[in-house]
C-alpha atoms as a printed R data frame, in Angstrom:
    type eleno elety resid chain resno      x      y       z
1   ATOM     1    CA   MET     A     1 27.606 40.317  79.752
2   ATOM     2    CA   GLU     A     2 26.407 39.397  76.301
3   ATOM     3    CA   HIS     A     3 29.743 38.195  74.916
4   ATOM     4    CA   HIS     A     4 31.066 34.681  75.421
5   ATOM     5    CA   ARG     A     5 33.065 34.538  78.591
6   ATOM     6    CA   GLY     A     6 32.509 31.129  80.052
7   ATOM     7    CA   LYS     A     7 35.370 31.042  82.533
8   ATOM     8    CA   PRO     A     8 36.800 33.626  84.924
9   ATOM     9    CA   TRP     A     9 40.144 33.916  83.128
10  ATOM    10    CA   GLN     A    10 38.586 34.547  79.714
11  ATOM    11    CA   GLY     A    11 37.728 37.889  78.124
12  ATOM    12    CA   ILE     A    12 39.532 41.178  78.708
13  ATOM    13    CA   MET     A    13 41.407 40.947  81.991
14  ATOM    14    CA   VAL     A    14 43.290 44.192  82.568
15  ATOM    15    CA   ALA     A    15 46.734 43.966  84.121
16  ATOM    16    CA   THR     A    16 46.076 46.935  86.351
17  ATOM    17    CA   ALA     A    17 48.470 49.788  86.923
18  ATOM    18    CA   LEU     A    18 48.714 50.684  90.596
19  ATOM    19    CA   PRO     A    19 48.065 54.322  91.518
20  ATOM    20    CA   LEU     A    20 50.802 55.696  93.748
21  ATOM    21    CA   ARG     A    21 50.769 59.028  95.534
22  ATOM    22    CA   GLU     A    22 53.654 61.457  95.178
23  ATOM    23    CA   ASP     A    23 55.291 59.881  98.257
24  ATOM    24    CA   LEU     A    24 54.952 56.496  96.435
25  ATOM    25    CA   SER     A    25 52.418 55.098  98.923
26  ATOM    26    CA   ILE     A    26 49.496 53.179  97.389
27  ATOM    27    CA   ASP     A    27 46.161 54.919  96.870
28  ATOM    28    CA   TYR     A    28 43.890 51.938  97.588
29  ATOM    29    CA   ASP     A    29 40.664 53.923  97.155
30  ATOM    30    CA   GLY     A    30 41.956 55.161  93.809
31  ATOM    31    CA   TYR     A    31 42.838 51.610  92.860
32  ATOM    32    CA   ALA     A    32 39.359 50.327  93.745
33  ATOM    33    CA   ALA     A    33 37.797 53.117  91.679
34  ATOM    34    CA   HIS     A    34 40.094 52.295  88.748
35  ATOM    35    CA   CYS     A    35 39.096 48.599  88.842
36  ATOM    36    CA   ARG     A    36 35.409 49.505  88.875
37  ATOM    37    CA   TRP     A    37 35.873 52.029  86.027
38  ATOM    38    CA   LEU     A    38 37.542 49.395  83.835
39  ATOM    39    CA   VAL     A    39 34.651 46.954  84.296
40  ATOM    40    CA   GLU     A    40 32.107 49.738  83.718
41  ATOM    41    CA   ASN     A    41 33.905 50.451  80.423
42  ATOM    42    CA   GLY     A    42 33.507 46.916  79.095
43  ATOM    43    CA   CYS     A    43 36.494 45.042  80.510
44  ATOM    44    CA   ASP     A    44 35.740 41.687  82.127
45  ATOM    45    CA   GLY     A    45 38.054 41.812  85.102
46  ATOM    46    CA   VAL     A    46 41.430 42.758  86.483
47  ATOM    47    CA   VAL     A    47 44.855 41.232  87.017
48  ATOM    48    CA   PRO     A    48 46.436 42.818  90.098
49  ATOM    49    CA   ASN     A    49 50.072 42.259  91.072
50  ATOM    50    CA   GLY     A    50 51.386 41.730  87.589
51  ATOM    51    CA   SER     A    51 54.483 43.522  86.345
52  ATOM    52    CA   LEU     A    52 52.240 46.429  85.365
53  ATOM    53    CA   GLY     A    53 51.156 46.609  89.012
54  ATOM    54    CA   GLU     A    54 54.824 46.812  90.080
55  ATOM    55    CA   TYR     A    55 54.355 43.758  92.311
56  ATOM    56    CA   GLN     A    56 58.098 43.263  92.765
57  ATOM    57    CA   THR     A    57 58.271 46.579  94.660
58  ATOM    58    CA   LEU     A    58 55.419 45.842  97.094
59  ATOM    59    CA   THR     A    59 55.667 44.656 100.680
60  ATOM    60    CA   HIS     A    60 53.764 41.460 101.568
61  ATOM    61    CA   GLU     A    61 51.125 43.567 103.336
62  ATOM    62    CA   GLU     A    62 50.684 45.851 100.341
63  ATOM    63    CA   ARG     A    63 50.511 42.962  97.936
64  ATOM    64    CA   ALA     A    64 47.797 41.182  99.921
65  ATOM    65    CA   LYS     A    65 45.813 44.400 100.330
66  ATOM    66    CA   VAL     A    66 45.940 45.092  96.578
67  ATOM    67    CA   ILE     A    67 44.252 41.706  95.955
68  ATOM    68    CA   GLU     A    68 41.635 42.304  98.640
69  ATOM    69    CA   THR     A    69 40.935 45.773  97.215
70  ATOM    70    CA   ALA     A    70 40.426 44.386  93.698
71  ATOM    71    CA   VAL     A    71 38.112 41.619  94.925
72  ATOM    72    CA   ALA     A    72 36.024 44.087  96.949
73  ATOM    73    CA   ALA     A    73 35.796 46.391  93.908
74  ATOM    74    CA   VAL     A    74 34.798 43.974  91.114
75  ATOM    75    CA   GLY     A    75 34.094 40.585  92.716
76  ATOM    76    CA   GLY     A    76 36.487 37.688  93.194
77  ATOM    77    CA   ALA     A    77 35.532 35.757  90.047
78  ATOM    78    CA   ASN     A    78 36.693 38.753  88.005
79  ATOM    79    CA   VAL     A    79 40.156 38.866  89.576
80  ATOM    80    CA   MET     A    80 43.196 36.969  88.250
81  ATOM    81    CA   ALA     A    81 45.837 37.504  90.922
82  ATOM    82    CA   GLY     A    82 49.494 37.639  89.979
83  ATOM    83    CA   ALA     A    83 51.364 34.950  91.933
84  ATOM    84    CA   GLY     A    84 54.861 35.550  90.583
85  ATOM    85    CA   ALA     A    85 57.669 35.097  93.131
86  ATOM    86    CA   TYR     A    86 61.231 33.838  93.467
87  ATOM    87    CA   GLY     A    87 60.231 30.260  94.184
88  ATOM    88    CA   ALA     A    88 57.326 27.846  94.221
89  ATOM    89    CA   THR     A    89 56.828 28.019  97.980
90  ATOM    90    CA   GLU     A    90 56.214 31.753  97.906
91  ATOM    91    CA   SER     A    91 54.111 31.546  94.732
92  ATOM    92    CA   ARG     A    92 51.980 28.861  96.365
93  ATOM    93    CA   ARG     A    93 51.455 31.131  99.362
94  ATOM    94    CA   TRP     A    94 50.248 33.914  97.054
95  ATOM    95    CA   ALA     A    95 47.964 31.467  95.230
96  ATOM    96    CA   GLU     A    96 46.513 30.361  98.568
97  ATOM    97    CA   GLN     A    97 45.978 33.988  99.593
98  ATOM    98    CA   ALA     A    98 44.237 34.604  96.246
99  ATOM    99    CA   GLY     A    99 42.024 31.564  96.826
100 ATOM   100    CA   GLU     A   100 41.108 32.740 100.320
101 ATOM   101    CA   ALA     A   101 40.286 36.193  98.939
102 ATOM   102    CA   GLY     A   102 37.945 34.556  96.389
103 ATOM   103    CA   CYS     A   103 39.916 35.119  93.171
104 ATOM   104    CA   GLY     A   104 38.777 33.175  90.117
105 ATOM   105    CA   SER     A   105 42.313 32.416  88.908
106 ATOM   106    CA   VAL     A   106 45.988 33.216  89.365
107 ATOM   107    CA   LEU     A   107 48.636 34.225  86.840
108 ATOM   108    CA   LEU     A   108 51.864 32.316  87.353
109 ATOM   109    CA   LEU     A   109 55.279 32.856  85.823
110 ATOM   110    CA   PRO     A   110 57.758 29.996  85.809
111 ATOM   111    CA   PRO     A   111 60.679 30.463  88.244
112 ATOM   112    CA   ASN     A   112 61.767 33.940  87.186
113 ATOM   113    CA   SER     A   113 65.204 34.427  88.689
114 ATOM   114    CA   TYR     A   114 66.542 30.961  87.969
115 ATOM   115    CA   ARG     A   115 67.024 29.518  84.521
116 ATOM   116    CA   ALA     A   116 64.776 26.552  85.136
117 ATOM   117    CA   ASP     A   117 64.797 23.455  82.946
118 ATOM   118    CA   GLU     A   118 61.647 21.482  82.150
119 ATOM   119    CA   ARG     A   119 61.878 19.427  85.327
120 ATOM   120    CA   ALA     A   120 62.089 22.533  87.498
121 ATOM   121    CA   VAL     A   121 59.210 24.218  85.633
122 ATOM   122    CA   VAL     A   122 56.903 21.220  86.062
123 ATOM   123    CA   ALA     A   123 57.779 20.948  89.765
124 ATOM   124    CA   HIS     A   124 57.052 24.667  90.179
125 ATOM   125    CA   TYR     A   125 53.578 24.445  88.627
126 ATOM   126    CA   ARG     A   126 52.824 21.234  90.545
127 ATOM   127    CA   GLU     A   127 53.605 22.920  93.838
128 ATOM   128    CA   VAL     A   128 51.477 26.005  93.160
129 ATOM   129    CA   ALA     A   129 48.601 23.901  91.787
130 ATOM   130    CA   GLU     A   130 48.285 22.420  95.293
131 ATOM   131    CA   ALA     A   131 46.638 25.714  96.289
132 ATOM   132    CA   GLY     A   132 43.605 24.612  94.262
133 ATOM   133    CA   VAL     A   133 43.102 27.862  92.294
134 ATOM   134    CA   PRO     A   134 42.971 27.689  88.461
135 ATOM   135    CA   ILE     A   135 46.390 28.638  87.099
136 ATOM   136    CA   VAL     A   136 47.060 30.721  83.993
137 ATOM   137    CA   ALA     A   137 50.671 30.129  82.966
138 ATOM   138    CA   TYR     A   138 52.581 33.211  81.877
139 ATOM   139    CA   ASN     A   139 55.138 32.763  79.121
140 ATOM   140    CA   ASN     A   140 57.557 35.688  79.014
141 ATOM   141    CA   PRO     A   141 60.880 34.191  77.904
142 ATOM   142    CA   SER     A   142 62.554 37.543  77.228
143 ATOM   143    CA   ASP     A   143 62.208 38.499  80.904
144 ATOM   144    CA   THR     A   144 62.348 35.124  82.659
145 ATOM   145    CA   ARG     A   145 64.848 33.339  80.387
146 ATOM   146    CA   VAL     A   146 62.523 30.331  80.688
147 ATOM   147    CA   ASP     A   147 60.531 29.461  77.582
148 ATOM   148    CA   LEU     A   148 57.200 27.725  78.073
149 ATOM   149    CA   THR     A   149 57.166 26.086  74.637
150 ATOM   150    CA   PRO     A   150 53.945 24.666  73.190
151 ATOM   151    CA   ALA     A   151 55.156 21.151  74.064
152 ATOM   152    CA   LEU     A   152 55.879 22.111  77.677
153 ATOM   153    CA   LEU     A   153 52.561 23.947  78.024
154 ATOM   154    CA   ALA     A   154 50.785 20.877  76.629
155 ATOM   155    CA   ARG     A   155 52.502 18.763  79.281
156 ATOM   156    CA   LEU     A   156 51.480 21.133  82.085
157 ATOM   157    CA   HIS     A   157 47.902 21.150  80.802
158 ATOM   158    CA   GLU     A   158 47.772 17.377  80.380
159 ATOM   159    CA   GLU     A   159 48.784 17.007  84.000
160 ATOM   160    CA   GLY     A   160 45.923 19.292  85.012
161 ATOM   161    CA   LEU     A   161 48.210 22.026  86.318
162 ATOM   162    CA   ILE     A   162 47.147 24.947  84.078
163 ATOM   163    CA   VAL     A   163 43.918 26.091  82.416
164 ATOM   164    CA   ALA     A   164 45.309 28.768  80.106
165 ATOM   165    CA   VAL     A   165 48.454 30.562  78.997
166 ATOM   166    CA   LYS     A   166 49.202 34.255  78.768
167 ATOM   167    CA   GLU     A   167 51.411 34.132  75.672
168 ATOM   168    CA   PHE     A   168 53.918 36.996  75.659
169 ATOM   169    CA   SER     A   169 56.672 35.519  73.491
170 ATOM   170    CA   GLY     A   170 55.487 37.619  70.556
171 ATOM   171    CA   ASP     A   171 55.732 34.549  68.347
172 ATOM   172    CA   VAL     A   172 52.234 34.298  66.915
173 ATOM   173    CA   ARG     A   173 53.069 31.044  65.101
174 ATOM   174    CA   ARG     A   174 52.908 29.240  68.431
175 ATOM   175    CA   ALA     A   175 49.147 29.670  68.647
176 ATOM   176    CA   TYR     A   176 48.597 27.043  65.971
177 ATOM   177    CA   GLU     A   177 51.024 24.518  67.407
178 ATOM   178    CA   LEU     A   178 49.478 25.010  70.834
179 ATOM   179    CA   ALA     A   179 45.987 24.389  69.431
180 ATOM   180    CA   GLU     A   180 47.216 21.105  67.936
181 ATOM   181    CA   LEU     A   181 49.085 19.898  71.029
182 ATOM   182    CA   ALA     A   182 46.615 21.110  73.678
183 ATOM   183    CA   PRO     A   183 43.275 21.977  72.074
184 ATOM   184    CA   GLU     A   184 41.564 22.461  75.450
185 ATOM   185    CA   LEU     A   185 44.171 24.925  76.757
186 ATOM   186    CA   ASP     A   186 42.887 28.504  76.579
187 ATOM   187    CA   LEU     A   187 45.133 30.916  74.708
188 ATOM   188    CA   LEU     A   188 45.212 34.426  76.170
189 ATOM   189    CA   ILE     A   189 46.782 37.350  74.338
190 ATOM   190    CA   GLY     A   190 49.742 38.320  76.488
191 ATOM   191    CA   SER     A   191 51.115 41.348  74.690
192 ATOM   192    CA   ASP     A   192 49.003 44.211  73.388
193 ATOM   193    CA   ASP     A   193 50.941 44.504  70.117
194 ATOM   194    CA   VAL     A   194 50.037 41.001  68.889
195 ATOM   195    CA   LEU     A   195 46.359 41.323  69.800
196 ATOM   196    CA   LEU     A   196 44.955 41.003  66.302
197 ATOM   197    CA   GLU     A   197 47.210 38.129  65.254
198 ATOM   198    CA   LEU     A   198 46.435 36.021  68.346
199 ATOM   199    CA   ALA     A   199 42.724 36.876  68.282
200 ATOM   200    CA   VAL     A   200 42.507 35.626  64.691
201 ATOM   201    CA   ALA     A   201 44.425 32.503  65.772
202 ATOM   202    CA   GLY     A   202 41.780 31.616  68.354
203 ATOM   203    CA   ALA     A   203 42.595 33.447  71.591
204 ATOM   204    CA   VAL     A   204 39.715 33.520  74.097
205 ATOM   205    CA   GLY     A   205 41.081 36.263  76.327
206 ATOM   206    CA   TRP     A   206 43.499 39.136  76.674
207 ATOM   207    CA   VAL     A   207 45.630 40.029  79.666
208 ATOM   208    CA   ALA     A   208 45.660 43.637  78.653
209 ATOM   209    CA   GLY     A   209 47.765 46.720  79.350
210 ATOM   210    CA   TYR     A   210 46.523 49.703  77.369
211 ATOM   211    CA   PRO     A   211 42.872 49.527  78.456
212 ATOM   212    CA   ASN     A   212 44.184 51.122  81.684
213 ATOM   213    CA   ALA     A   213 44.278 54.365  79.697
214 ATOM   214    CA   LEU     A   214 41.857 53.855  76.791
215 ATOM   215    CA   PRO     A   215 39.388 51.101  77.643
216 ATOM   216    CA   ALA     A   216 36.549 51.822  75.209
217 ATOM   217    CA   SER     A   217 38.604 51.714  72.005
218 ATOM   218    CA   ASN     A   218 40.635 48.724  73.169
219 ATOM   219    CA   VAL     A   219 37.484 46.816  74.129
220 ATOM   220    CA   ALA     A   220 36.023 47.581  70.686
221 ATOM   221    CA   LEU     A   221 39.247 46.382  69.064
222 ATOM   222    CA   TYR     A   222 39.314 43.107  71.007
223 ATOM   223    CA   ARG     A   223 35.619 42.337  70.451
224 ATOM   224    CA   ALA     A   224 35.936 42.945  66.702
225 ATOM   225    CA   ALA     A   225 39.158 40.921  66.473
226 ATOM   226    CA   VAL     A   226 37.832 37.816  68.235
227 ATOM   227    CA   ALA     A   227 34.627 38.031  66.186
228 ATOM   228    CA   GLY     A   228 36.723 38.010  62.996
229 ATOM   229    CA   ASP     A   229 35.408 41.453  62.027
230 ATOM   230    CA   LEU     A   230 38.607 42.705  60.425
231 ATOM   231    CA   GLU     A   231 36.884 45.659  58.748
232 ATOM   232    CA   THR     A   232 36.365 47.139  62.201
233 ATOM   233    CA   ALA     A   233 39.470 45.733  63.872
234 ATOM   234    CA   LEU     A   234 42.239 46.557  61.395
235 ATOM   235    CA   PRO     A   235 41.831 50.354  61.215
236 ATOM   236    CA   LEU     A   236 41.548 50.494  65.015
237 ATOM   237    CA   TYR     A   237 44.593 48.288  65.422
238 ATOM   238    CA   ARG     A   238 46.635 50.422  63.039
239 ATOM   239    CA   THR     A   239 45.692 53.589  64.913
240 ATOM   240    CA   LEU     A   240 46.379 52.121  68.356
241 ATOM   241    CA   HIS     A   241 49.494 50.104  67.497
242 ATOM   242    CA   PRO     A   242 51.986 52.936  68.195
243 ATOM   243    CA   LEU     A   243 50.663 52.772  71.775
244 ATOM   244    CA   LEU     A   244 50.107 49.024  71.999
245 ATOM   245    CA   ARG     A   245 53.733 48.281  71.116
246 ATOM   246    CA   TRP     A   246 54.868 50.017  74.315
247 ATOM   247    CA   ASP     A   247 53.399 47.024  76.163
248 ATOM   248    CA   SER     A   248 56.376 44.913  75.096
249 ATOM   249    CA   LYS     A   249 59.023 47.547  75.862
250 ATOM   250    CA   THR     A   250 60.934 47.740  79.142
251 ATOM   251    CA   GLU     A   251 59.259 51.072  80.007
252 ATOM   252    CA   PHE     A   252 55.699 49.832  79.500
253 ATOM   253    CA   VAL     A   253 54.532 50.766  83.015
254 ATOM   254    CA   GLN     A   254 55.760 54.341  82.695
255 ATOM   255    CA   ALA     A   255 54.281 54.629  79.181
256 ATOM   256    CA   ILE     A   256 50.855 53.354  80.197
257 ATOM   257    CA   LYS     A   257 50.808 55.567  83.298
258 ATOM   258    CA   LEU     A   258 51.677 58.600  81.161
259 ATOM   259    CA   SER     A   259 48.864 57.737  78.732
260 ATOM   260    CA   MET     A   260 46.507 57.427  81.721
261 ATOM   261    CA   ASP     A   261 47.511 60.914  82.890
262 ATOM   262    CA   LEU     A   262 46.938 62.312  79.387
263 ATOM   263    CA   ALA     A   263 43.545 60.588  79.167
264 ATOM   264    CA   GLY     A   264 42.430 62.245  82.394
265 ATOM   265    CA   ARG     A   265 42.994 59.260  84.686
266 ATOM   266    CA   HIS     A   266 45.567 59.076  87.458
267 ATOM   267    CA   GLY     A   267 48.665 57.300  86.186
268 ATOM   268    CA   GLY     A   268 51.213 59.008  88.359
269 ATOM   269    CA   PRO     A   269 54.703 57.944  89.386
270 ATOM   270    CA   CYS     A   270 56.386 54.541  89.613
271 ATOM   271    CA   ARG     A   271 58.546 53.060  92.341
272 ATOM   272    CA   GLN     A   272 62.230 52.289  91.871
273 ATOM   273    CA   PRO     A   273 63.881 50.754  89.935
274 ATOM   274    CA   ARG     A   274 61.613 52.303  87.294
275 ATOM   275    CA   GLN     A   275 62.779 55.775  86.303
276 ATOM   276    CA   PRO     A   276 60.593 58.379  84.618
277 ATOM   277    CA   LEU     A   277 60.574 58.198  80.820
278 ATOM   278    CA   THR     A   278 63.241 60.212  79.044
279 ATOM   279    CA   ALA     A   279 62.024 63.384  77.340
280 ATOM   280    CA   GLU     A   280 62.285 61.597  73.998
281 ATOM   281    CA   GLN     A   281 60.288 58.546  75.148
282 ATOM   282    CA   ALA     A   282 57.654 60.738  76.786
283 ATOM   283    CA   ALA     A   283 57.258 62.784  73.587
284 ATOM   284    CA   ILE     A   284 56.602 59.604  71.563
285 ATOM   285    CA   VAL     A   285 54.005 58.310  74.046
286 ATOM   286    CA   ARG     A   286 52.402 61.741  74.327
287 ATOM   287    CA   ALA     A   287 52.063 62.173  70.544
288 ATOM   288    CA   ALA     A   288 50.572 58.695  70.059
289 ATOM   289    CA   THR     A   289 48.159 59.134  72.987
290 ATOM   290    CA   GLU     A   290 47.044 62.589  71.881
291 ATOM   291    CA   LYS     A   291 46.469 61.284  68.345
292 ATOM   292    CA   ALA     A   292 44.286 58.450  69.703
293 ATOM   293    CA   LEU     A   293 42.346 60.877  71.924
294 ATOM   294    CA   ALA     A   294 41.894 63.319  69.033
295 ATOM   295    CA   GLU     A   295 40.385 60.501  66.974
296 ATOM   296    CA   GLY     A   296 37.904 59.868  69.758
297 ATOM   297    CA   LEU     A   297 39.469 56.592  70.883
């Protein structure tokens, strides 16, 4: 593509929602079609088995098949496989599976059910790095209770363990400190509702949620933002922000799936523990989605 995407983890990598049938089984053909549709609409690749893909609810067989389906649909280089798990041994196994499937990179949380200190975090990334697949660290301290600070990320990068970070803390100030401490570490926008701020601060990619429902307008927003074209980006960002901010709420999967349904895609149900949105939540998502659709976004 004509834009600058030198490495497989750069550009717009969509954290894909996983289409489930009414009986909550996975529609793999639907998933393959969704991955292809995203790339056809200007996204660079997909991130299967992230939180948006409900990876915690999948069996090992399902999880492996999701990766294989994505790779077959859009090509391995364009797939960043989620490798989150309870411990480093299991995460390494998922990274190895991703490597065997041909994925260009993996997305790796720190230990996410154990309040790991720096020593434990470094050991975790060291272990998974043994799989030999480029690792994008995922900083989500509100969910994991482990904060990958700029200093810690710089240490992981210096040791050759990570190539990029999906920054989901919401603290846009960190972008500048990170650029000082680890100038070669790629910053990826981790939360849709700080897209503009992190793009302006030098992000080279976006692990994205809302393009699942509205790819064209979100692609236009990202391209304008990273190009520094605020005249184009700001009005779009303002219009889309009521939707984008759902990406950092607990019910983001349900919200994005509802927006997909409203946009004529298949969003569909979620597995437990996720419950359907309340009537009030659904009304807010519906109004914001319908407004975006009415404005041709």
